[in-house]
Legacy VTK file of the C-alpha trace (Angstrom):
# vtk DataFile Version 3.0
C-alpha trace
ASCII
DATASET POLYDATA
POINTS 213 float
-170.100 -79.692 -39.217
-167.955 -79.489 -36.119
-164.359 -78.667 -36.007
-161.802 -81.686 -34.939
-161.452 -80.513 -31.109
-160.816 -82.340 -28.074
-163.202 -81.510 -25.150
-160.277 -79.739 -23.435
-159.618 -78.029 -26.493
-162.875 -76.778 -26.851
-163.277 -75.924 -23.288
-159.701 -73.743 -23.212
-160.388 -72.260 -26.467
-163.891 -70.952 -26.104
-162.784 -67.198 -25.960
-165.182 -63.855 -25.763
-164.653 -63.147 -29.610
-165.118 -59.689 -30.699
-162.771 -58.849 -33.544
-162.654 -61.723 -35.298
-166.104 -62.261 -35.670
-167.315 -62.516 -39.603
-170.403 -60.211 -39.347
-170.858 -60.595 -43.426
-171.098 -64.432 -43.209
-174.786 -65.480 -42.247
-175.423 -68.165 -39.612
-178.030 -70.853 -40.420
-180.935 -71.150 -38.367
-180.323 -74.956 -38.279
-176.835 -74.497 -36.423
-178.339 -72.238 -34.322
-181.304 -75.086 -33.496
-178.519 -77.475 -32.879
-176.669 -75.143 -30.507
-180.004 -74.667 -28.607
-180.699 -78.220 -28.752
-177.455 -79.193 -26.763
-178.255 -75.978 -24.555
-181.100 -77.583 -23.298
-179.169 -80.492 -22.246
-177.598 -78.520 -19.568
-177.763 -79.537 -15.792
-180.501 -77.190 -14.367
-182.747 -76.798 -10.790
-184.690 -79.524 -9.644
-184.849 -80.369 -13.519
-187.308 -77.421 -14.194
-185.413 -76.134 -17.372
-186.425 -72.562 -15.955
-185.324 -70.793 -19.425
-186.359 -68.914 -22.368
-183.940 -68.093 -25.327
-184.831 -65.311 -27.872
-183.222 -65.715 -31.043
-182.911 -62.184 -33.067
-182.070 -62.552 -36.799
-184.578 -59.794 -38.352
-182.314 -57.258 -39.616
-183.929 -54.445 -38.516
-184.424 -55.506 -34.670
-180.630 -56.548 -35.041
-180.018 -52.868 -35.781
-182.458 -51.856 -32.994
-180.480 -54.383 -30.622
-177.241 -52.873 -31.708
-178.122 -49.319 -30.864
-179.619 -50.250 -27.273
-176.275 -52.132 -26.237
-174.194 -49.399 -27.664
-176.201 -46.587 -25.704
-175.583 -49.001 -22.937
-171.988 -49.161 -23.055
-171.728 -45.524 -23.920
-170.389 -45.207 -20.630
-168.017 -47.448 -19.849
-166.457 -47.128 -23.407
-165.702 -43.648 -22.285
-164.097 -44.689 -19.017
-162.116 -47.295 -20.624
-160.707 -44.209 -22.971
-160.028 -42.138 -20.328
-158.180 -45.078 -18.114
-156.042 -46.118 -21.252
-154.706 -42.264 -21.833
-154.307 -41.859 -18.181
-151.557 -44.566 -18.364
-147.646 -43.764 -18.891
-146.365 -44.612 -22.244
-145.653 -48.159 -22.750
-146.701 -51.650 -22.875
-149.742 -51.444 -20.554
-150.831 -48.561 -22.085
-150.872 -50.098 -25.348
-152.321 -52.773 -24.186
-155.142 -51.149 -22.585
-155.794 -49.005 -25.851
-155.912 -51.949 -27.941
-158.616 -53.403 -25.659
-160.322 -49.719 -25.606
-159.930 -50.285 -29.514
-161.170 -53.906 -30.050
-164.305 -52.967 -27.776
-165.083 -49.954 -29.765
-164.789 -51.872 -33.385
-167.057 -54.479 -31.592
-169.735 -52.057 -30.835
-170.081 -50.500 -34.282
-170.081 -53.645 -36.363
-173.205 -54.805 -34.138
-175.711 -53.832 -36.051
-174.425 -56.550 -38.962
-174.598 -59.156 -36.370
-175.945 -62.432 -38.174
-177.932 -63.035 -34.636
-178.060 -62.484 -31.202
-179.278 -64.939 -28.801
-181.142 -63.604 -25.825
-181.305 -66.103 -22.554
-183.924 -65.548 -20.150
-185.514 -66.472 -17.086
-189.081 -66.305 -15.490
-189.105 -63.533 -12.705
-191.403 -65.605 -10.660
-188.429 -68.152 -10.215
-186.171 -65.550 -8.458
-187.169 -64.143 -4.717
-184.021 -61.188 -5.584
-182.698 -62.039 -2.221
-179.843 -64.305 -3.253
-182.015 -67.279 -1.355
-182.980 -68.808 -5.033
-180.037 -68.905 -7.317
-181.218 -72.037 -8.805
-182.727 -70.192 -11.902
-179.826 -67.947 -12.831
-177.378 -70.891 -12.412
-179.139 -72.932 -14.495
-179.901 -70.468 -17.116
-175.949 -69.612 -17.199
-175.191 -73.144 -17.500
-177.582 -73.324 -20.375
-175.801 -70.694 -22.215
-172.540 -71.655 -21.575
-173.519 -75.011 -23.128
-174.659 -73.057 -26.013
-171.386 -70.963 -26.662
-169.397 -74.497 -26.300
-171.593 -75.881 -29.238
-171.521 -72.938 -31.133
-167.709 -72.452 -30.715
-167.646 -76.452 -31.831
-169.401 -75.153 -35.334
-166.707 -72.516 -35.927
-168.989 -69.571 -34.195
-167.837 -67.206 -32.258
-169.977 -65.554 -29.311
-169.260 -63.296 -26.589
-171.337 -62.811 -23.308
-172.646 -59.297 -22.382
-174.976 -57.560 -20.353
-177.179 -54.592 -20.980
-178.631 -54.375 -17.586
-179.878 -50.974 -17.323
-181.230 -50.754 -20.468
-183.511 -54.381 -20.146
-186.967 -52.706 -20.586
-185.541 -51.055 -23.826
-184.336 -54.501 -25.027
-187.457 -56.390 -24.150
-189.664 -53.887 -25.891
-188.132 -54.411 -29.149
-187.930 -58.343 -29.318
-191.399 -58.608 -27.120
-190.181 -60.081 -23.883
-192.802 -59.606 -20.835
-190.333 -57.442 -19.040
-190.465 -57.391 -15.705
-192.127 -60.632 -15.898
-189.435 -61.970 -17.853
-185.675 -61.214 -16.655
-182.898 -61.174 -19.212
-179.387 -63.191 -18.230
-177.443 -62.303 -21.135
-177.398 -60.919 -24.653
-174.983 -62.900 -26.795
-173.951 -61.881 -30.230
-173.279 -65.013 -32.272
-171.291 -64.976 -35.880
-168.795 -67.276 -37.592
-165.461 -66.298 -36.843
-162.382 -65.476 -39.133
-160.574 -68.446 -38.744
-161.097 -71.140 -36.345
-158.231 -71.532 -34.304
-158.097 -70.039 -30.757
-155.524 -70.485 -28.181
-156.222 -70.965 -24.034
-156.040 -67.720 -22.798
-153.332 -66.501 -20.176
-154.315 -67.280 -16.689
-152.679 -67.246 -13.447
-151.047 -70.043 -11.322
-153.456 -72.630 -9.740
-152.813 -71.775 -6.030
-153.544 -68.140 -6.575
-157.080 -69.178 -6.741
-157.410 -72.733 -5.461
-158.329 -72.863 -1.555
-157.755 -76.848 -0.545
-160.200 -77.642 2.513
-159.933 -74.106 3.728
-159.534 -70.971 2.354
LINES 1 214
213 0 1 2 3 4 5 6 7 8 9 10 11 12 13 14 15 16 17 18 19 20 21 22 23 24 25 26 27 28 29 30 31 32 33 34 35 36 37 38 39 40 41 42 43 44 45 46 47 48 49 50 51 52 53 54 55 56 57 58 59 60 61 62 63 64 65 66 67 68 69 70 71 72 73 74 75 76 77 78 79 80 81 82 83 84 85 86 87 88 89 90 91 92 93 94 95 96 97 98 99 100 101 102 103 104 105 106 107 108 109 110 111 112 113 114 115 116 117 118 119 120 121 122 123 124 125 126 127 128 129 130 131 132 133 134 135 136 137 138 139 140 141 142 143 144 145 146 147 148 149 150 151 152 153 154 155 156 157 158 159 160 161 162 163 164 165 166 167 168 169 170 171 172 173 174 175 176 177 178 179 180 181 182 183 184 185 186 187 188 189 190 191 192 193 194 195 196 197 198 199 200 201 202 203 204 205 206 207 208 209 210 211 212
């Protein structure tokens, strides 16, 4: 069953959801498969479909994946905490502290996440020098299609990465690293409530350039 969203509403309200993920509600395999079938339809380089998706739902593996994420993000969270505390008292500090706290709470509940999605690409398709962006551009479009499909079904997602810890994650879920590279780690859960608003963004003229920069 899908939410009653127009295309514009779907595109403008698919958020990175952290605090409102309902980790106590299971996500049905059939729903994940629906989202993955839609991901398959994403535009891709030379119609090569250069992607694989690993779906992690086993409770022991989910806990291990969460542990890798927590280790990967420990330094980042500590820097974010210090930066928030260094700000003078006021709205800016309050906002930074709230963001930090939200990320901490998100990290702590990952071990109870119903599912993780790990989009991957074959390393042999990546020259590593920026001259062959096709595989990465393709898998990112497919992953975004998955996230849009998930939102339409009342699921929340977050695009995260654990780049320095890819080998650890690969060992847990059997990815043949480094022959296969991970594009992201995407937690998936139903959301608490389905109403989301568009995020605040700067005016169009601040980032759009017509004809020339």
